[in-house]
N, C-alpha and C positions, 0 to 999 in steps of 0.2 A: 552124357546124365553124366555122374560125376562119379557115381558108387553104386555098385548091386548089393544090398543085404541080405544073407539069407537064402536059398532056397531059392535061388538069384529072383529076388521080389527085387523090381525097381526101386530105392529110394524113395518114397512120395515127398511132394511140399513142396517140388522142388521151385515151384514158378506157379503162381496162379494167380490172377486181376479175381481181387478182393470185392466181395460185395456192400461192405461196408463202408461205408466212406468215411474219411481220418475226423475225431473224437477230436473238436475243439474243447471242446467243458469240461471238467476238471470232475466228473462227478462220474462214477463209475459202474458203468453198468451191471443189471444183476446178470450174476452165474450160476443156470438152470442144475436144475440136475432131475435124473428122470422119471420118470409112475412109476416105473417098475424098481423097489427097493433094491432086488438081486441084481439088477445093474449095476447102481452105485456103491453096492457092495465091491461088486466086481473091481471096483474103477478105484476104490481106496483100497480094498489092499492089493492094487498095483500099484498107488502110492504107497504103499511101504513097501514096497517089493523094490523101486527103485530111488527111493529116500528123497522122494519130491511129498508137498504137500494136496493132498487130495485139490483143493481147490487151484490149484494151476493147471492143472491137467480136463478141469469140465471148464476151466475159465476158455483154454483153449478151442475144447470141442463149439464151445457155447459161441466161441468167435467167428470157424470155421466152419460152421452152421449157418449164419448168419443172425443166431438167436432161437435155431430151436430146435435144438439136437434130432436134429434129424437125420436119420441114416442116407438119403435122398435128396437131400443138400447138395446143391450144386453149382459149379460153377464155370467161364471163362467154355461154355458148349455150345452148340451151334441151335441157334436161336434160344437161346439166353443172355441179351440184353448183348453181346462180347462186343466191341465195342474195338478189336485190336487183327489183326488178319493173321492170328496164329490159335489154331486148332490145338488145344490139349484141354482137353474132357480132365477137371477135377471133382471129387464131390466124396458124401458122405462124415463120417464124427470127423477126421479130421481132415480133410482134405487132400486125399491119399491124388494121388498124380497118376499119369495119367489113370484112369479109374478101367481102362482097357488096356494095362500094362500086361504084357509077357508071363510067364514064367507058372508058378505055379501054385495054386489055392493050397489055403494050409493041410484040408483035406486031399491032396492029391491031384485035386481032379485041377483038367484047366479052362484057363477064364472065357474061351470062347467055347468050351463044350456047359458054363455053370454062370453064363452070362456074363456084367459088370461087375462091380464093386457093389454099383446101388442099387441092385436087382438083391444083395443081401440084408440080414434083417440087422437090431442090436446085437442079437447075441453073436454073431457069425465078425460082424465087422469092431468089436470087442474086442476078441480073440485077435484079429489085426492090430490091434493099436497096443495092445499088449506086445506082440510080434514084436513092435515095430521101432518101440519106447527100447526093450532089451538088445533086438540087435544096433541102438543108437547108439546106448551108452556103453557096449561089446564097442564099437571103433570108434566113437567120439568121445568116450569118458563119463565122470559120475558127469550130472548136472545141476552148477552151484548155482542157479540162480534162475528167476521164473524163466527172464531172455533168454536163458542156454538152452529151457524148456521147451519157449514155442521156436526157438532160432530150429532144434534141430526137427521138428512138424512143420517150417517155411524153407531153411535152406542149411543144410544141414555144416556142409565144409563153410559157414560165415562162426559158428560156436568160435571157430578157435580166432577169431577176432570183434569176441563180444566187450572186448574190453577199451577197442576204438569207434567213438561215435562217427567217425566221419569216416568208416569204411566203407564203400558201395560195394553193397552187396551181387556177389557174382564177376568182379571184377577178380583174372583170371580162371574164372572156372567157365561151366559150362549147365546151364544155358547161363546167354554172358550179362553185363548188365546192362546192356540190352536192352533184348530180352526179358529180365527182372522189371524195369522199371516199362515198357507195354504193357505187362501183365498185371501189374502191380500197381492202382493209382492210390490206391489207399497210403501205401508206404511211402508215397515219392516226395524226396525230400528239397522245397522250395533252394537253401541253402547250398545246395548239391546240384544242378542248374533237371532238378523233377527225378536223378536218381533214388535207388531206395538206400539206405544208411540205416547202418546200427542206431543213429540215434532217432531217427522217425520211428524207428521199430518199437525202440523200446518205447517212446512217446503215445502211438495209441496204446500198445498191450497191454499199459502204465492205466490208460483213462479206461479199460477192454476189463480188469482183471487182476 
């Protein structure tokens, strides 16, 4: 892992196989909102707190949950159409990785006492989403673009390379570029031998939100 942020929480979203196939159409997907307005207001207040449009956060959650906004959404887990030999289960509103991470939950309980993040409801996960973004900004700086916002969730160390479309994500870090490629077919760039690049990530998310 490349970094630990606050409360010993593993910085999630470093590597995951996307459930959604790469998009070739230019039409953006529908960004979802929660049925409960309380949850929507929470996200809107978070967006104001970190200085980004609320639609970026809703868009990330829509993408990471494969268009469901379900706190139980999961990818790369056993029995979930996994096409690699990597067992690195991710899930929840922003694709927390891994769902059974060590450390402590926000309320101080341990993961194995409370169960993994997929067993927590939207209210509980949204508190984690807020902490994740606040800790991430503290570590990596203000989010200047939609791409930066997504990279914070996907692979935070790549933010410093966000202006280089040819940068291969994972180069010089762990998980490395080979692992990132294996776990993220939606972001494989044919112009870079199938490795995940900033260019391809930007292309895919621009088609989503």
